[in-house]
N, C-alpha and C positions, 0 to 999 in steps of 0.2 A: 679409339687411339691415334693421335695425330703422330705421323712419322717425322716432325719436323719441331717437336718439341725437345728441349734443352733439359738432359738430365742432371749436370751438374756443370758448374762453373766457377771461375775464379776471379772475383770482382777488384779493381784497383782498392777498394775498402779492405777486402781481406788482406792484402799486402799490406796495406798501413797499418791493420792492426796487429800483425805479425812482426812488424818494424818496432811498433810500439814494445811489444812483450819482449822483443830480444835487445830492445835500447840501440837500434841500427837507425841511423839517420841517412836520408836519401834524397835527392832532388827528384821533380817531376821529370826531369829529362833522363833519369835513370831506369823510368818506366819499361823504356824498349827494351833496355839490357836484361832488366829482371823478367819482361815477358819471354822474352829468347830463350833465358836459361830455364825459367819453368818449363816451356815446351821440350826443353832438352832432356830435363829430368823426367817428364813423362813418357817422352818417345813413343814405344809401342804398349808401355806400361797399362794404358788405357785400356787395353785389349784384355790385359790380365785381370783386371778389377770387375771387366764385366763378365768375365768367364767365373772368376770367385763368385759373385753373385749371382748368377746361373747357376752354379755347383750348390750354392747355399739354398738357393730355392727349391731346387728336384730334391735336395736332403731335408729340407723342411717338409715338403710336400708327400715325403716317404713316411715320415713320422705321424701324419696326421692320422 
């Protein structure tokens, strides 16, 4: 196992695809704002996501 492997990321293409789904237009210069707001939204919630995954793993292993 490599400790530097990225487990999840949001690419600019992901943002573009969501914007298309929403019918929202933006310009390349808006990416800094969008990136900042995504960071604000996640904040420490990434910890909750990891905790959830580990609890589910533990629960799944108990069921086996």
